[in-house]
C-alpha positions in Angstrom: 85.4 126.7 129.9 84.0 127.9 126.6 87.1 129.9 126.0 89.3 126.8 126.2 87.0 124.8 123.8 87.1 127.7 121.4 90.8 127.8 121.7 91.0 124.0 120.9 88.8 124.4 117.9 90.8 127.3 116.5 94.1 125.4 117.2 92.9 122.4 115.3 91.6 124.6 112.4 95.0 126.4 112.2 96.9 123.1 112.3 94.9 121.6 109.5 95.2 124.8 107.5 99.0 124.8 107.9 99.2 121.1 107.0 97.2 121.6 103.9 99.3 124.6 102.9 102.5 122.6 103.5 101.2 119.8 101.4 100.4 122.2 98.5 103.7 123.9 98.7 105.9 120.8 98.9 103.8 118.6 96.6 102.9 116.1 99.3 99.7 114.1 99.5 97.7 115.0 102.5 96.3 111.8 104.2 94.8 112.9 107.6 92.9 109.6 108.1 96.0 107.5 107.7 94.5 105.1 105.1 96.7 103.1 102.9 97.5 104.7 99.6 99.5 103.6 96.6 101.0 107.1 96.2 104.3 106.1 97.7 104.8 103.5 95.0 103.3 105.6 92.1 105.6 108.5 92.7 108.8 106.5 92.2 110.5 106.6 88.8 109.8 103.8 86.5 112.9 101.6 86.1 112.0 99.5 83.0 114.1 101.5 80.6 117.2 101.4 82.9 116.9 97.7 83.2 116.6 97.1 79.5 119.6 99.4 78.8 121.8 97.5 81.3 121.7 94.2 79.4 123.5 94.0 76.1 121.9 93.4 72.7 120.8 89.8 72.1 123.2 88.3 69.5 121.1 85.2 69.0 118.4 87.2 67.1 120.7 88.9 64.6 123.6 86.4 63.8 122.6 83.4 61.7 126.1 81.9 62.1 125.7 81.8 65.8 122.3 80.1 65.5 123.7 77.6 63.0 126.6 76.8 65.3 124.2 76.3 68.2 122.1 74.0 66.1 125.1 72.0 64.9 126.2 71.5 68.6 122.7 70.3 69.5 122.7 67.8 66.6 126.2 66.5 67.4 125.2 66.0 71.1 122.0 64.2 70.0 124.0 62.0 67.7 126.4 61.1 70.5 123.5 60.3 72.8 121.9 58.1 70.1 125.2 56.1 69.7 125.2 55.4 73.5 121.5 54.4 73.3 120.4 57.4 75.4 118.7 59.4 72.7 115.0 60.1 72.4 112.8 57.1 71.3 111.2 57.1 67.9 107.6 58.3 67.7 105.2 55.8 69.2 108.0 53.8 71.0 108.2 55.6 74.3 107.1 54.5 77.8 103.5 55.3 77.3 103.3 53.2 74.1 105.0 50.4 75.9 102.4 50.6 78.7 99.5 50.4 76.2 100.8 47.4 74.4 101.0 45.3 77.7 
């Protein structure tokens, strides 16, 4: 009876020793208790640089002609809306101001 318990103790000691050695050799993290660990997420490569390289350079920041054309389109659209009476109201003439005066 004592021989089998000694054998069990030795077997568990050998198994834990082998697991620790395997973890050291292959660079794994030993987690005998099975608790949650962020190691799986932290060992992944960071992808921020790859994502930023994928998208082209932003032309809006460098080209003043592009920005001027965009501003001109915005102003022409606003003028067209004003002609139809759909433009923004003058300052102090919106819905809130109309509610206050009543």
